[in-house]
C-alpha positions as CSV (number, residue, x, y, z in Angstrom):
1,M,-30.6,-56.8,140.9
2,F,-33.7,-54.6,140.6
3,R,-33.1,-51.0,142.2
4,P,-36.3,-49.3,142.9
5,I,-36.2,-45.5,142.0
6,V,-36.8,-43.3,145.0
7,I,-36.2,-39.5,144.3
8,I,-35.8,-37.7,147.7
9,I,-35.2,-34.1,147.7
10,T,-36.4,-33.0,151.2
11,L,-37.5,-34.5,154.5
12,A,-41.1,-33.6,153.6
13,S,-40.6,-35.9,150.4
14,V,-39.4,-38.8,152.6
15,L,-42.6,-38.6,154.8
16,A,-44.8,-38.4,151.8
17,T,-43.4,-41.7,150.6
18,A,-43.6,-43.1,154.1
19,S,-47.5,-42.4,154.4
20,M,-47.9,-44.2,150.9
21,A,-46.0,-47.1,151.7
22,G,-47.5,-47.6,155.1
23,A,-45.7,-49.9,157.6
24,E,-47.1,-53.4,156.3
25,E,-45.1,-56.2,158.1
26,D,-45.0,-58.0,154.5
27,N,-42.4,-55.4,153.8
28,R,-40.5,-56.0,157.1
29,Y,-37.2,-58.2,157.3
30,L,-37.1,-58.5,160.8
31,T,-39.8,-57.6,163.7
32,N,-39.0,-57.2,167.3
33,P,-36.9,-60.4,168.3
34,Y,-36.8,-59.3,171.8
35,Q,-40.0,-61.4,173.0
36,E,-37.8,-64.6,173.0
37,E,-34.6,-65.5,174.9
38,P,-31.4,-64.2,173.5
39,T,-30.5,-67.9,172.6
40,D,-33.6,-67.8,170.2
41,W,-33.5,-64.4,168.7
42,N,-29.6,-64.1,167.9
43,D,-29.4,-67.1,165.5
44,P,-29.8,-65.4,162.3
45,W,-27.1,-62.9,163.6
46,R,-23.4,-63.0,162.8
47,D,-20.6,-62.5,165.6
48,N,-23.5,-63.4,167.9
49,T,-21.8,-65.2,171.0
50,V,-22.9,-63.8,174.1
51,G,-19.8,-62.8,176.0
52,P,-17.0,-59.9,176.0
53,R,-18.2,-58.6,172.9
54,N,-22.0,-59.1,173.2
55,Q,-23.0,-58.5,176.8
56,I,-26.7,-58.8,176.4
57,T,-29.3,-59.5,179.2
58,T,-33.1,-59.7,178.7
59,I,-35.0,-57.0,180.5
60,D,-38.5,-55.6,180.9
61,G,-38.7,-53.7,177.5
62,H,-40.9,-50.6,176.1
63,I,-43.8,-53.3,176.2
64,G,-42.8,-56.8,176.9
65,S,-39.5,-58.0,177.0
66,G,-36.4,-55.9,175.9
67,V,-32.6,-56.0,176.0
68,R,-29.9,-54.4,178.0
69,V,-26.3,-53.9,176.6
70,T,-23.6,-53.4,179.2
71,M,-20.2,-51.6,178.3
72,D,-17.8,-52.4,181.3
73,K,-15.4,-50.3,182.7
74,G,-12.1,-50.6,180.9
75,E,-14.0,-52.1,177.8
76,H,-15.3,-51.0,174.3
77,F,-17.9,-53.5,173.4
78,G,-21.5,-54.1,174.4
79,A,-22.5,-55.6,171.3
80,A,-21.1,-56.3,168.1
81,M,-23.8,-58.4,166.0
82,R,-24.8,-58.2,162.5
83,W,-28.0,-59.3,160.5
84,P,-26.9,-59.8,157.0
85,F,-29.4,-59.7,154.4
86,A,-27.8,-62.3,151.9
87,S,-27.3,-65.0,154.6
88,N,-31.0,-64.4,155.5
89,G,-32.3,-65.1,152.2
90,H,-32.6,-61.5,150.8
91,D,-31.0,-59.4,148.2
92,D,-28.9,-56.5,149.6
93,P,-31.5,-53.6,149.6
94,E,-31.2,-50.0,148.2
95,Q,-33.2,-48.5,151.0
96,L,-33.8,-49.3,154.6
97,W,-36.2,-48.1,157.1
98,F,-35.3,-48.9,160.8
99,R,-36.9,-48.6,164.4
100,Y,-35.9,-49.3,167.8
101,Y,-37.1,-48.0,171.2
102,L,-34.1,-46.7,173.2
103,R,-33.5,-45.7,176.7
104,F,-30.5,-44.5,178.7
105,P,-31.2,-45.7,182.1
106,V,-31.4,-43.0,185.1
107,G,-27.9,-42.4,186.2
108,F,-26.2,-43.0,182.7
109,P,-22.8,-41.7,183.2
110,N,-22.6,-39.5,180.0
111,T,-18.6,-39.4,180.2
112,G,-18.2,-39.6,176.4
113,K,-19.3,-40.5,172.9
114,G,-20.2,-44.1,171.8
115,K,-21.9,-46.1,168.9
116,L,-25.5,-47.3,168.6
117,P,-27.0,-49.8,166.0
118,G,-27.8,-48.9,162.4
119,P,-27.5,-50.0,158.8
120,A,-24.2,-50.7,157.1
121,G,-22.3,-52.1,154.0
122,L,-19.5,-54.0,155.7
123,Y,-18.1,-55.8,152.3
124,S,-14.4,-55.4,153.7
125,S,-12.6,-54.2,156.6
126,S,-13.3,-50.4,156.0
127,A,-16.3,-48.2,157.4
128,R,-15.0,-48.7,161.1
129,G,-12.0,-48.5,163.1
130,N,-10.7,-45.3,161.3
131,K,-10.6,-47.0,158.0
132,P,-12.7,-45.0,155.2
133,S,-13.7,-46.7,152.2
134,S,-11.0,-47.0,149.4
135,A,-11.4,-48.5,145.9
136,A,-9.7,-51.6,146.9
137,S,-11.6,-51.9,150.2
138,P,-15.2,-50.5,149.8
139,G,-17.7,-50.0,152.4
140,W,-19.9,-47.6,154.4
141,S,-22.0,-47.5,157.6
142,A,-24.7,-45.2,159.1
143,R,-24.8,-46.3,162.7
144,M,-26.3,-44.1,165.2
145,F,-24.2,-42.7,168.2
146,F,-24.7,-41.1,171.4
147,S,-23.0,-37.9,173.0
148,P,-23.3,-35.8,176.0
149,N,-25.0,-32.6,175.2
150,Y,-22.0,-30.4,175.7
151,D,-23.8,-27.0,175.1
152,E,-25.7,-27.6,178.5
153,R,-23.3,-30.0,180.4
154,D,-26.7,-31.7,181.2
155,E,-26.1,-34.8,183.1
156,T,-29.6,-36.1,182.8
157,T,-30.0,-36.1,178.9
158,T,-28.1,-37.7,176.0
159,R,-28.0,-36.8,172.6
160,I,-28.1,-38.9,169.7
161,G,-27.3,-38.6,165.9
162,F,-25.7,-40.5,163.0
163,Y,-21.9,-41.8,162.9
164,L,-21.5,-42.0,159.3
165,Y,-18.8,-43.5,157.1
166,H,-19.1,-42.3,153.3
167,L,-17.1,-41.1,150.4
168,D,-16.7,-37.5,151.4
169,Q,-16.3,-37.8,155.1
170,A,-13.9,-35.0,156.5
171,L,-11.7,-37.3,158.4
172,N,-10.4,-41.0,158.7
173,H,-13.3,-41.9,161.3
174,G,-16.8,-41.2,160.5
175,D,-18.9,-37.8,160.3
176,L,-20.3,-37.2,163.6
177,L,-23.8,-35.9,162.5
178,L,-25.8,-34.9,165.5
179,W,-29.6,-34.6,165.3
180,D,-31.7,-31.7,166.1
181,E,-31.0,-30.7,169.7
182,D,-34.6,-30.2,170.8
183,V,-35.8,-33.5,169.5
184,A,-32.8,-35.8,169.8
185,S,-31.9,-34.8,173.4
186,L,-33.1,-37.8,175.3
187,D,-34.1,-37.6,179.0
188,H,-32.6,-40.7,181.0
189,G,-34.9,-43.2,182.2
190,R,-37.5,-42.8,179.6
191,W,-38.0,-44.9,176.4
192,Y,-37.9,-43.1,173.1
193,C,-39.0,-44.3,169.4
194,V,-35.6,-43.8,167.4
195,E,-36.4,-44.3,163.4
196,G,-34.0,-44.0,160.5
197,Y,-33.7,-44.1,157.1
198,V,-30.8,-44.6,154.5
199,E,-31.2,-44.7,150.5
200,M,-28.0,-45.7,148.7
201,N,-26.8,-43.3,146.0
202,T,-26.9,-44.0,142.4
203,P,-23.3,-45.4,141.7
204,G,-20.9,-42.4,141.4
205,V,-23.7,-39.8,141.9
206,A,-24.2,-37.8,145.1
207,D,-27.9,-38.5,145.8
208,G,-27.8,-40.5,148.7
209,T,-29.7,-39.8,152.0
210,V,-30.0,-40.5,155.5
211,A,-32.8,-39.2,157.7
212,G,-34.3,-39.6,161.3
213,W,-36.8,-39.2,163.8
214,V,-37.5,-39.3,167.4
215,D,-41.0,-40.1,168.7
216,G,-42.1,-39.5,165.2
217,A,-40.8,-36.1,165.2
218,E,-38.3,-35.0,162.4
219,A,-34.9,-34.9,163.9
220,Y,-32.3,-35.1,160.8
221,Q,-31.8,-35.3,157.2
222,Q,-28.6,-35.1,154.9
223,D,-29.0,-35.5,151.2
224,E,-26.5,-35.5,148.4
225,L,-24.3,-38.2,149.8
226,R,-22.3,-40.9,148.3
227,F,-21.6,-44.4,149.7
228,R,-20.4,-46.1,146.8
229,R,-18.3,-45.3,143.5
230,E,-19.6,-45.6,139.9
231,S,-17.7,-49.0,139.7
232,E,-19.3,-50.4,142.9
233,P,-23.0,-51.0,141.9
234,Q,-22.8,-54.1,144.1
235,V,-22.4,-52.2,147.1
236,A,-25.7,-51.6,148.9
237,I,-27.1,-52.3,152.2
238,E,-25.3,-55.3,153.3
239,S,-26.5,-55.7,157.0
240,F,-28.0,-54.2,160.1
241,W,-25.4,-53.8,162.6
242,F,-26.4,-54.0,166.3
243,D,-23.0,-52.4,167.6
244,V,-23.0,-50.8,170.9
245,Y,-19.5,-49.4,171.3
246,Y,-17.9,-47.0,173.9
247,G,-15.3,-44.5,172.2
248,G,-13.1,-43.9,170.1
249,R,-9.9,-44.9,171.3
250,D,-10.5,-44.8,174.9
251,P,-12.2,-47.6,176.8
252,A,-15.4,-46.8,179.2
253,P,-14.1,-45.2,182.2
254,V,-17.0,-46.5,184.4
255,Q,-19.7,-49.1,183.3
256,H,-22.3,-48.0,180.7
257,K,-25.8,-49.6,180.2
258,V,-28.2,-48.9,177.2
259,D,-31.5,-50.3,176.8
260,F,-33.3,-51.7,173.6
261,D,-36.7,-52.9,172.4
262,S,-39.0,-53.1,169.3
263,L,-36.3,-53.5,166.7
264,S,-37.7,-53.5,163.4
265,F,-36.5,-53.1,159.8
266,G,-38.0,-53.0,156.5
267,Q,-38.9,-51.6,153.0
268,S,-41.2,-49.2,154.2
269,R,-41.6,-46.8,157.3
270,V,-42.1,-48.9,160.3
271,G,-43.5,-46.1,162.6
272,C,-43.5,-46.2,166.4
273,D,-46.8,-48.3,167.0
274,D,-45.5,-51.8,168.2
275,S,-48.8,-52.9,170.0
276,A,-49.8,-55.2,167.2
277,E,-46.6,-56.8,167.2
278,R,-47.0,-57.7,171.2
279,G,-50.3,-59.5,170.5
280,F,-52.7,-57.3,172.2
281,D,-54.7,-54.0,171.0
282,G,-55.0,-50.6,172.9
283,S,-52.6,-49.1,175.4
284,F,-52.2,-51.7,178.0
285,F,-51.8,-55.7,177.7
286,D,-53.6,-56.7,180.8
287,D,-57.2,-55.3,180.0
288,E,-57.7,-57.3,176.9
289,G,-61.3,-58.2,176.8
290,S,-62.5,-55.9,179.7
291,V,-65.8,-54.3,179.3
292,H,-63.8,-51.3,180.5
293,E,-61.2,-51.4,178.0
294,S,-62.3,-48.6,175.8
295,A,-62.7,-46.3,178.8
296,I,-59.2,-47.1,179.9
297,D,-57.7,-46.4,176.5
298,E,-59.7,-43.2,176.3
299,L,-58.1,-41.9,179.3
300,R,-54.6,-42.9,178.2
301,S,-55.1,-41.2,175.1
302,A,-56.3,-38.0,177.1
303,G,-53.0,-38.2,179.2
304,V,-55.0,-38.7,182.5
305,V,-53.6,-42.3,183.0
306,H,-50.0,-43.9,182.2
307,G,-50.3,-47.4,183.7
308,C,-49.2,-49.1,186.6
309,N,-45.7,-50.3,186.0
310,A,-42.3,-48.8,185.1
311,N,-42.9,-49.7,181.4
312,G,-46.3,-48.0,181.1
313,D,-47.7,-51.1,179.4
314,A,-49.8,-52.6,182.4
315,F,-52.9,-51.0,183.9
316,C,-53.6,-53.2,186.9
317,P,-57.5,-53.1,186.1
318,H,-58.5,-55.4,188.9
319,A,-56.4,-53.7,191.7
320,G,-58.5,-51.6,193.9
321,V,-58.5,-47.9,193.1
322,T,-57.0,-45.7,195.9
323,R,-58.0,-42.4,197.2
324,G,-55.1,-40.8,195.8
325,E,-55.3,-42.4,192.4
326,M,-58.9,-41.4,192.5
327,A,-57.9,-37.7,193.1
328,K,-55.6,-37.7,190.1
329,L,-58.0,-39.2,187.9
330,L,-60.7,-36.6,188.4
331,V,-58.4,-33.5,188.4
332,G,-56.8,-34.7,185.3
333,A,-60.0,-35.4,183.6
334,L,-62.2,-32.6,184.8
335,H,-59.2,-29.9,184.5
336,L,-60.0,-29.0,188.2
337,A,-58.3,-26.0,189.6
338,P,-55.1,-26.4,191.7
339,S,-55.1,-25.3,195.2
340,E,-52.1,-23.5,196.9
341,I,-53.5,-24.8,200.3
342,D,-51.8,-27.9,201.7
343,H,-54.8,-29.5,203.2
344,F,-53.6,-32.8,204.8
345,F,-50.4,-33.9,206.5
346,D,-50.3,-37.4,205.4
347,D,-49.8,-36.8,201.7
348,D,-46.6,-35.3,201.7
349,G,-44.2,-36.6,199.3
350,S,-47.3,-38.4,197.5
351,P,-47.5,-37.9,193.8
352,F,-51.1,-37.4,194.3
353,E,-50.7,-34.6,196.7
354,D,-51.5,-31.8,194.1
355,A,-54.6,-33.7,193.0
356,I,-55.6,-34.4,196.7
357,N,-55.5,-30.6,197.5
358,S,-57.4,-29.6,194.5
359,L,-60.3,-31.9,195.7
360,A,-60.2,-30.7,199.0
361,A,-60.3,-26.9,197.8
362,L,-63.3,-27.6,196.1
363,G,-65.1,-29.5,198.8
364,V,-65.1,-32.8,197.2
365,T,-63.3,-34.5,200.2
366,N,-62.7,-33.4,204.0
367,G,-60.4,-36.4,204.3
368,C,-60.4,-39.4,206.2
369,G,-59.7,-38.0,209.8
370,A,-58.3,-34.9,211.4
371,S,-55.9,-33.3,208.8
372,T,-55.5,-36.7,207.1
373,Y,-56.5,-38.1,203.6
374,C,-55.4,-41.7,203.7
375,P,-54.0,-41.7,200.0
376,D,-53.2,-45.3,200.0
377,Q,-56.6,-46.5,201.0
378,V,-58.7,-48.3,198.6
379,M,-62.2,-47.0,198.2
380,S,-65.5,-48.5,198.0
381,R,-68.1,-48.0,195.0
382,A,-69.9,-45.7,197.2
383,E,-67.1,-43.5,198.1
384,V,-66.1,-43.3,194.3
385,A,-69.6,-42.4,193.7
386,A,-69.4,-39.4,196.2
387,F,-66.0,-38.0,194.7
388,V,-67.3,-38.2,191.1
389,T,-70.7,-36.6,192.0
390,R,-69.1,-33.8,193.9
391,S,-66.6,-33.1,191.5
392,L,-69.1,-32.4,188.8
393,A,-71.5,-30.7,191.2
394,L,-74.4,-32.9,190.1
395,P,-77.9,-31.9,191.0
396,R,-80.0,-34.1,193.5
397,A,-81.4,-36.8,192.3
398,V,-85.4,-37.2,192.0
399,D,-85.7,-40.8,192.2
400,D,-84.3,-43.7,194.2
401,H,-82.3,-45.9,191.7
402,F,-81.1,-48.8,193.9
403,A,-82.4,-51.2,196.3
404,D,-79.2,-51.9,198.6
405,D,-78.0,-48.3,199.3
406,A,-80.7,-47.1,201.8
407,T,-78.3,-47.4,204.7
408,S,-75.6,-45.8,202.8
409,A,-74.1,-42.6,203.9
410,F,-73.6,-41.9,200.3
411,Q,-77.0,-42.6,198.9
412,T,-77.7,-39.2,197.7
413,D,-74.5,-39.1,196.0
414,I,-75.1,-42.7,194.2
415,N,-78.5,-41.5,193.1
416,S,-77.2,-38.4,191.6
417,L,-74.9,-40.5,189.8
418,A,-77.2,-42.9,188.2
419,E,-79.6,-39.9,187.4
420,A,-76.6,-38.5,185.3
421,G,-76.3,-41.9,183.5
422,I,-72.7,-42.5,184.9
423,T,-73.6,-45.8,186.5
424,K,-76.2,-48.2,186.2
425,G,-75.1,-50.3,189.4
426,C,-73.8,-53.8,189.8
427,G,-76.9,-55.6,188.5
428,G,-80.2,-56.6,189.6
429,G,-81.2,-53.1,190.8
430,M,-78.3,-53.1,193.0
431,F,-75.1,-50.8,193.4
432,C,-73.1,-52.7,195.6
433,P,-71.9,-49.7,197.7
434,D,-69.6,-51.4,200.0
435,L,-67.8,-53.5,197.3
436,R,-64.3,-52.3,196.7
437,A,-63.9,-50.2,193.4
438,S,-61.4,-51.5,190.9
439,R,-59.4,-49.3,188.9
440,S,-61.1,-50.4,185.8
441,E,-64.6,-49.4,187.3
442,A,-63.1,-46.2,188.4
443,A,-61.9,-45.6,184.8
444,T,-65.3,-46.1,183.3
445,F,-67.1,-43.7,185.9
446,V,-64.5,-41.0,185.3
447,V,-64.7,-41.2,181.4
448,R,-68.6,-40.8,181.8
449,A,-67.8,-38.0,183.9
450,M,-65.4,-36.5,181.7
451,R,-67.9,-36.4,178.9
452,I,-70.4,-34.6,180.9
453,W,-67.9,-32.0,181.9
454,E,-66.9,-31.5,178.3
455,M,-70.8,-31.0,177.4
456,N,-71.1,-28.5,180.0
457,A,-68.0,-26.7,179.1
458,A,-69.2,-26.5,175.3
459,A,-72.6,-25.6,176.3
460,E,-71.5,-22.5,178.7
461,P,-72.7,-19.2,177.0
462,A,-70.2,-16.6,176.1
463,P,-70.2,-13.8,178.9
464,P,-72.7,-11.1,178.4
465,V,-71.4,-8.0,176.4
466,V,-72.3,-4.9,178.4
467,L,-72.9,-1.7,176.3
468,L,-72.4,1.4,178.1
469,V,-74.5,4.2,176.9
470,F,-73.5,7.9,177.6
471,V,-76.4,10.2,177.4
472,R,-75.3,14.1,177.1
473,P,-77.4,15.9,179.5
474,R,-79.8,18.7,178.0
475,A,-78.8,22.3,178.8
476,S,-81.0,23.7,181.3
């Protein structure tokens, strides 16, 4: 079997290798199986029977479908499947990159440690169950593991790392190799992209490597590892082990659930971008083909929008934009100043309250009634025009641009918006002022406004330099 020569000295060299190799899907063994039902995607896996050892259900994932693994109270197993390379038509590789999205749900109990998926060389009964490798029973494993962050006793984050069986491990069980605390302490309720890498050692030589990343940030590397003896050249990466297990010896004291999505592994770095695997481009799946898609993606890249669903993969482009949402868009895109004054009583507890108060403080809105804002009320195109025009403080227009807004209370704002190049109307010389404004239309208005704001900010002259000249009075 041909063994590619890869010399890895530091994590920087691993990253350099990754950038040269790219993330071509031709180099992947498996890509995102969770878009199908478990009965479809688990066929190539060994020990795949859904039941007490594989409590796996389909959920809404990071994007599209994912899986939830459950470890019941009094039990250890949540999943125990393996994807063997040989039985799937491949030689056992010498190196492997893997990636999956991981989420500990809100309320994850954090009562103890457990195992998570990772690569392994399970050629015998060793490398698990407190049985280290021996000459008669060789093997290794580089599963991930989860642990409470004991330094802080934080109940809302869980830390991850490698649970590594190798020839030089300290005890009978695998070494617990925690990843960097700042990078690998995962907030509950949020999806994270977890990447790992393993490189087999030259037989008998301590030159093997494991490394890891979270959301693309370096989290761990250890070199000079031995997974196999000089007499064991046949030991390589035998399988990817989808193992989710509570403990140690003690079973789960309460039920634990862990979510996974976008599993992929191959011969080059996979990376965190899984949008191409989902069959759509950009940030959201439901704006494909929309004339507003580029504007929506621009707002996502700027951190102004985050989607309309829990997964963050949908934008709901055809839904009407609410007054609260519009306030958030404008404040985020135009960097409008915060206000310490609470202007309205009907937005208490709204996620848009701070943005609403910013608009009120700047005179963009007086609300919808006496001390009320109506944050959930859908806006018309004319009302959106008024908000954008006032947020940018656009000058009064010279010309009347549309034939259908003469009776609108916002005609002046609409014309200012048109004169600034932010709108061309709805067609045929019309603006359609009374039509409901969609979220996608609002996105386009806001992106064009954001560009004007950026140009104005760049053109602002530096404050004048004042020179104070002191003249000594002449003696009389």
